C-alpha angles and dihedrals in degrees: 000000000000091000091050089052089051090051092050091048090050092050092043090050090050090049090056093055110087115238109224132175132210116260112278123229097209129083114292116248102024095143142347125193141166119227151134140246142196124198116199118200124205115221098022115251118251135165088279102028101072103161131053144152112272128209123187129200128172149130142236127212140169093035118180130183109218093192094042095238096115106031091136091066107086104149143351148185122230134200131175148157134216143111140294127211132181140166118279120251098037122137108269094248097046110128092210106123148109120244124188122185146158112229145174127221115202109203128212087257092060091250117132129218122196119208144168113232128200122189113187117179093154109099091196087063097055134273120359104250144152106197141146131201113213112222103177143007124027112359093018107171094026127115118221117206119198127203114192115209096203132007123208131190125206110282095239096047094113089062104028104026133253107309099154138035112187139180115192091190131028138152120229125195127188122204 
């Protein structure tokens, strides 16, 4: 019960920290979608295991293009690989970390966008952000900023370490 309270405090603390993104250089309002993600960590993160491989999977739906430049993009599936790092000594289920990955988003049109994603939920490592810079394909040159509504950890993380960080609902905006 004490560990569950610590997890809830960690998540509540994270929820109170505003997630901000650096100013984008591309045109405002290129695309907006809802979606989800799941990061998988191997090996699971613990108070002493502070680095791991990270894999991301997720989807986007209900995409709209406020400026009309990307109306063909309605949904997509993303996959990616990278690393996760976090400070030593944290509770196993703490979502405080920095993830960097290269990823690919396959759109409903069959087009592919490559991007570099950075998730920083560690305030000692700079601003709290979840952002991706698109390097090729549709939206190349844009920055996507994601705002998760709720974060979940794997249910057995208190015993086995943090192996998953999931958001069932998030909003993503490209500019």
